[in-house]
C-alpha positions in Angstrom: -37.1 4.8 29.0 -33.4 4.6 28.6 -31.1 4.1 31.5 -28.0 6.4 31.6 -25.0 6.2 33.8 -24.6 9.8 34.7 -21.4 10.8 36.6 -20.0 13.9 38.2 -17.4 15.6 36.2 -14.4 16.4 38.5 -13.0 19.0 36.1 -16.1 21.3 35.8 -18.2 20.0 38.7 -21.0 19.3 36.3 -22.5 16.1 35.0 -21.6 13.9 32.1 -22.7 10.7 30.4 -21.5 8.5 27.5 -24.4 7.0 25.6 -25.2 5.2 22.3 -27.6 6.1 19.5 -28.0 4.3 16.2 -24.8 2.3 16.8 -22.7 5.4 17.5 -21.3 6.6 20.9 -21.6 10.1 22.2 -20.5 12.2 25.2 -22.9 14.6 26.9 -21.7 17.2 29.4 -23.8 19.7 31.4 -22.1 22.3 33.6 -21.8 25.9 34.6 -19.6 27.8 32.2 -17.7 30.3 34.5 -16.3 32.7 31.9 -19.7 33.0 30.2 -21.9 32.9 33.3 -24.5 30.3 32.1 -25.2 26.6 32.3 -24.7 24.6 29.1 -25.2 21.1 27.8 -23.1 20.0 24.9 -22.9 16.7 23.1 -19.9 15.4 21.1 -18.9 12.2 19.2 -17.1 9.6 21.2 -15.7 6.1 20.9 -14.7 3.8 23.8 -15.6 6.5 26.3 -13.2 9.0 24.7 -14.3 12.1 22.9 -13.2 11.8 19.2 -14.2 15.4 18.2 -14.8 18.5 20.2 -17.0 19.8 17.4 -20.4 20.2 19.1 -23.3 18.2 17.7 -25.8 19.7 20.2 -25.9 22.7 22.6 -28.5 24.0 25.0 -28.0 26.8 27.4 -29.6 28.2 30.6 -30.8 25.0 32.0 -30.3 23.6 35.5 -27.4 21.3 36.2 -29.4 18.3 37.1 -29.6 14.7 36.0 -33.1 15.2 34.7 -31.9 18.2 32.5 -29.0 16.1 31.1 -31.4 13.3 30.3 -33.7 15.7 28.6 -30.8 17.0 26.4 -29.8 13.5 25.5 -33.4 12.6 24.5 -33.8 15.8 22.5 -30.5 15.2 20.7 -31.6 11.6 19.9 -34.9 12.7 18.5 -33.3 15.4 16.3 -29.9 13.8 15.3 -29.3 13.2 11.7 -26.7 10.7 10.6 -25.0 13.1 8.3 -24.0 15.3 11.2 -20.4 15.2 12.1 
């Protein structure tokens, strides 16, 4: 099992994590989206713990804002990610 350093996001009060997969870095964020009234996990490309593109590579909605849910999203992303995605 992978170990992830999950932190609280001070901007949206959700959770976030930088992680690596196949030699690339990614940023995962899970939070309540106020204007839309649902929870959402999104994953983006990153480098040196900075998001390099806000184009979503993964999105899952209506899940609890918990560390376990964020880890599930990361693992789901890693199982389904294709290198040609940008």
